[in-house]
N, C-alpha and C positions, 0 to 999 in steps of 0.2 A: 209508079206512085208508091211511096213508102207507107207502112202501116200507120205511122204518126200522121202523115198528111191526110190519109183516109179518115182517121178518127177525128182530126181537127175539122175537116170539111163537114163531116156528119154532125158534129157539135154545133158548128156555125149554122148550118141549114136548119137544124132543130131549133136553135135560138130564134132565127128569123121567122120560122113557122109559128112558134109560140108567141112571138111579139105581134105578128099580124092577127093572131087569134085573140089577142088581148089577155093572154095568160101572164105576160110579164109587165109589171108596173115599173116604169123607169123612176129611179130616185130623183128627188128634187135637186136641181142644180143651183148652186149659189152663184149669184151674179158678181160677187166680189171675190177676187182672187185672195188666196192666203198671203198674209204679209209675214215674211220671214226676215228677222233681223239678225245681224251679225253680233258677235260678242262685243265688238267695238260700239255698235249702236246702243246696246244695253249699258255699257260703261258710260257713254256720253249722257244717257238719261239719268243714271245714278249720280253722276257728277253734278248735273244741273239740279237734281232734287236735293242733294246735300247743300248746295249753295243757297237754295231757297230756304231750306230748313235752318241754316245758320243765321239767316237774316233776322229772325225773331228770337234767337236764343240769348241767354245771359252770357257775359264775356267768357267765362271759363269754359262753358260747354261749347260756345261758338268756336273757340280756338281748336278744340278737339274735332268738331265737325268739319271745319275748314281744312284741317290737316288730313282728314280722311278724303276729302274732295281732291286735295293736292296729290295725295298718294295715288288715287285712281286716275287722275289726269296724267301723271307720269307713266303709269302702267299703260294707259291708252295710247299716248303719243309714242312711247317706246315701241309698243307693239306695231303700230302703223309704220313707223320709220324702219323697223327691222324687216318688215315685209316689202319695203320699197315704196310705200305710199306717202312720200314726203309732202306732196301737195295736200292730200287729205288731212295729214297730221296738222299742217299749218292752218287749214280751214277750220278744223275742230278746235285748235288752240284759240283762234280768233273768236269762234262761237262761244267758247267757255269764258274768255276774257270779257266779251260783251255781256254775257249772262251775269258775271260777277259785278260788272258796272251797274247793271239794271237792278240787281238785288243786293246792293251795298247796305250793310246794317245801319239802321237809323242812329243807334247810340254808339257808333264806332269811335 
C-alpha cells in the first residue's frame, strides 16, 4: 500500500468516526438541481425580451429595438447552424416568429 493510500484511508476513517460522533454537520442539500443555460439560451431570452420591449415603444425607437432583436436572432441561428444544430435552429426560428406574432405592436 502506498503512502498516499494509507493517508487517504486514515482521513476517510477519521471522517467516518467524527461523523458518527456528531462532530460533522452535513451541509443542507438543495432539492433543486442547478440550471445551467447555454449562450444560445440566453440569446433566445434576450431576443424575446427585445420583441416584447418593442411592442410598446414609439415607432423610431421600435425600429432600433427590432433591429437589435434581428441581429441577435441572426447571431443565434448562425451559431446553431455552424455547430450542426440545424433542427434546433429551425425550432428557435419558429419560436421567435411565434413570439413576434404574439407581441405585434398595436400601432404598427
